[in-house]
N, C-alpha and C positions, 0 to 999 in steps of 0.2 A: 570517374563514374560514383551514380546516384549510388547511396548506402540503401539497402533495399530493408525491409521487415526482418528477416530472416538474420541479415547481419546482427543489424539492430539488437534481435534477440539474442547472437551469439554474446554479442558484448556483454548485454544484463547478466546472463547468465554466467560469465566469467569473471563480473563485479560482484555478485553474490555470493558465488562459492570463495571467491578469496576474503570478504567478510566473515562466513562458516570458518575458514582455513586458521585467519588470522585470529579470533577469538578462539575458537576447540586449541589449535596449537599454544593456548595459553595454559592451558587446563582449563577450562570454561566452559559452561554449557551456553550455547547460542541462541537468540530470541529473536525470532522472525515474522511481519506482520505482512500479512501479503493482501493481494488485492484479485478481484476478480475482472468480468467483461472478456470479453473476444480477444483484448490486445494481447495479454498477458501468455494464451495458449501455450504458443510455439517456447518460449522462455522456457514455459513449466515441460514440456516435453523434452526438451535438450536436459533438463537436471534431472529426467528420471530416465534418461538415455546415456549406452558409455560413449564417452568412458566418464564421464561427470558422474554417475551414479554410483560407480565404486568408488569414486575418489572423496564424497562426501562421508564425513561420520555421523549419519544421520541418527543415531542414537544420541549423540550429543545438542541436537536442534530442537527448539521448541517451536510451534508454530501459532500463533493466532490470525486473525481477518481484522481488516481497518475497517471495515464497514461490509452494512447486509442486507439484500430486500427482506421486505416483509412478507417472507414466502415460505413454506415448508424445505426443507432440508433435501428431498428430492424433486424439487422446483428447479425445471430447467433455465430458470434466471437466479436459481441459488449461487453465490457466490463459492460454497463451500464445494456444495455438490461439481461445480467447475474444474474447481481444484484438488478435489478427491479424485475424478476420473482424468485429468492430464496428468498429476503429479503423486497425491498421496496412495493412489493402488498399484503404484513402481517404484516404491520405493520403500527401505525399512524403517523405518521411522516411526516409534512407538505407541500407540493410538492413545495412548494417557498424556501424549507429547501434542498433540494436536488440540486446539480448543477454538471450534466453530461459535460464532453468535448465535446468540436464541433469539434472533429478530423472528420468529415465527410465533412467540409467546401473545397471549391477549393483552398482556400489560407490559408495551415496549419498553415504557419508563424506568420501571422496576426491575426487566430483564436489563438494559444498559447499564443499570447500578450495578447490577448480578455481575454484567463483565468487568465491569472498571474494579469491583473487589478484586476478581478472579487474578486480574493482571496487576495490581497493586500486593497481591498474595505472592504471584509467580516470578512478575519478572523483576530483577535487584535494580533498587533504587539508588541512584548515582547523582546526575541534574537535577540540582533544584531539588534535592529529595523527592523527585519524580522516577516511576521505571521508566527505565532508560533502555528501549528495544538496539540492538545490535543493525537491523535494518529495518526500515518501513518499504514494503514496496510499492508504489502510488502509480496511476494513468492522471489522465486530465480528457474532459470534457471539450467539445466545440468552443463553450462558452466559460471554459476558465475553470470549472470543478474540480475537483481533488474529493477520494476517498466518497463520501457523499456528502460535503461540505459545498453547498449551492450557493448560487450569487443570491442575496435578498432573504437568506433563512436563519433564524434565530441562532443556531449552531456556531454561526462567524464570531457570535461576538461572544461565546463562553470563554470565561477565565479559570472557572474552578475546577467544574467535572471535567474528567477525563474522557470519554463516551457517553453518548448520549442519543436519545432517542427523536426524531421531526418529522414534520411531513414537510415535504418538498410540493410548493405547489406546480411547478413546470411539468414536473412529471406525475399528479396528481396520486403520490404514493408518499409512504410512510418508509423510514429505515432511518438503520443505525450505525452510528458512525463515529472512530476516532474524532477528538478535538484538536484544536492546535496545540491549545497546552502539551498534551501526550506527543503528537507527532515531532514537535520541538525539541522535545528531551533527547530525540533518539541519538544513537549515534552516525547515523548514516541512514539518508533518505535520497531514495534515487525515486525517480520519474522514469518510465519508461513509456515512450511517447510516438506512436504511427501514426502514418495519416496525413492527407493535405488537408481534409477538415480541419485539424488542429493547428495550421500554419499560424494562422492570425494570432492566438491565444499563446502560443509559443512565444511569439516573436514578444507578443505586450510582456510578458510573465520575465524572461530574461533581458528585455529593455532596462536601462539605465533612468527612465526617465518614471519617477512611483506616483505622476499622475496618471499615466499612460496603463500602468501595472495593478492600477488601485482598484478596478472594476474586477478581477481577476482574482478568485480564491487561493489560487492555484500561487499565489506571489508568496500569501501570507505564511507558505512555508520557507522558515529561517533556523532551523538548529541552531541553539545557543550557542552550544559549543561540539556540534558534527558537521557533517559533509551533507550538502545536497547534490546528486548528481544526476543529470538529465542523459538519458537514452535513449537518439531520437533516430528513426529512419528519414531518409532525405526528401521527402514529401513535409514531412512533419517541420524538417527545418529549414524550409523555403525561404521562406520570409524574414531571417531570424537578422542580417542584413539590408534587408529593403528601407 
């Protein structure tokens, strides 16, 4: 039987809870970076519903965001708004531990620097003295973009800054995004991907052929000392063995 999007959401939620429990079980706070879009909505609803709702020590969780659109926080396309409606409005995480990206600022470059400084101040630095998230949740587009790291954009080459703002020509919009140095410093990076339109990109990213994968930004997610996890539904996984 083919794995459904609901099955994949359940697996992803279970893995995320496992990361939280492992970290907080050591007497430490857990630092997460979440993503927006429609794909993770079911995942967030599961985290906000019994039995997971009661099992998570939300008071020890800090939540950041891996990318954001240049829209106000109450805009229908805003990632923070989506996560708030599906998760944050329903769980007892302290508001002081939720950190949306200020992507509606007039000066996005300055706002990205501000967000990077916040991350450097709050997220413990371990790997190469970089802030080390316990888990960064990512999606992926059909062309292989992840976070707001799109093909043929300047942020792909960034090696110093951890958060940048850039104009993305293919969508004609500005975005704020984590960069690869920050993503690859994480203990765990989990891709949650559903849909047949992603199948070719998934197969390329997971390919052993570097040339085949090279055109897809998601293939550059390679945590230096952490884990990368792919949670897929059946349609997204369909081309892996072709």
